[in-house]
Phi, psi and omega in degrees: 000350179299328180289343177304326180298345179275354190231163178249156183222140171253125179248123179241120185203128183278337177280111186298323180294311178300313185297319178301309183299308181295322183296329176304311183292317180296324181296325179284332191271323188253162181297322180209137178243129174241140185238142180219149181264348178203176185294322180297314176295321178300319180293325176297315179293320176303310181294329180283322189250340181051061181296162181284323185225141174240126174248113182226145172288159179269307184274102181218157174290158175077308176202125178280166187299323180294312178302314177305310183297323179296317179298316179298313187290349177296327183234353186222113179256002189254330178296132182279127180239127179243130178247146177230149185207156176281344187234148176268098185247117182302324182294317179296319184298316183294320177293326181291323178288321175295330180273003180059045175283146187292317185199152178239108188252132172276126176300157002281155178285123176227172178295336182289327181258333185277316183301310180301323178293317179290321179299318181294318180298316180293318177301320180292318178303318182292320179293321184290332183296324179286323184265311179256124177252110182282125181260327181188186183299114175065026183225116184211162172254134179250111183297332182287331183251343182065036178231158175256145183233133175236122185056042176066009173245147180300128175279120186284115177228146172287175184298316177292320180298314183297316182291324177297312181291322178296320180298316174299319182290322179283352175235038195294347184264005183211172178275137176260126187284160173304322180296318179298315183298320180296317182291319185277319186270313184269349174058250184267002182267160175281135176254114176272152175302326178294318180292326176293314181296325179293314176302316181293320180297317176293321183294320183298332178289338183263335182271153186290342178202161187283095181257015180250116185246127176277127174254111191302134179061013174237309185161221181225156180223145174290130175242111182286156179294137180288000000 
C-alpha cells in the first residue's frame, strides 16, 4: 500500500455519510483525494485534475457512474475506473466489461472488497509506468514498441522526428543537449541548427500539443501537458 502514495484518486458518491467515511481512508492512502457528490461534478473534477484512479458509485443524481465512464472512455483508455453499486445487475456488469473498468464492487465498501480493487489498479499503473509513458490526454509513448500513440493509433513520424521525441521522453526529467541530439538523432551526419529547427517544426504540427521546450543555449526538454 506504500505505492498508493504515488497516485491520485477521484471518489464520487452521492451518499454524504458513506462518502465521508470512505474518504477518510482514501485520504490517508493516496497522494491526493478529490471528492464529488454526483457524476456531473465528478466529470468536472476529472477534466481539471486527471486523477490516476476513479472510484465511482453507479446510481447517482444528474449523471450515473456508467454514463460518466462512457464519457471518459471516449478520449481516455488509461485512467483506472472502479465502480460500486448496491445491486448486482448483469446489464451494468456487461457495460463495465465493455468500458474496460478496473473492478465492479458490490456495496457496502469495506477493506475486504475495496483494498484488492485499489491494489490491482495501482499494480496495473506501476506496470504501465515502465512500458507506457503518458504525455497527455490519449497521447503516450510505448517503450515496448518504441512508438508514439495518439487516440490509440500509431502516430506517423519520420525517423528523425521519432528519434528526437523518443530521446526527450526517455530523458524527461532533464535538458537534452544539442550534442546528445546530434549523436542520437543525426548519428553520423552533421546537424545544423536550421535542420534541427526544421525537424522540430514539422514534429510540432503532428503532436497534439507543444511538449517540446527549448532551453536557450543548452538544448531541449520535454514539457508534459498540465
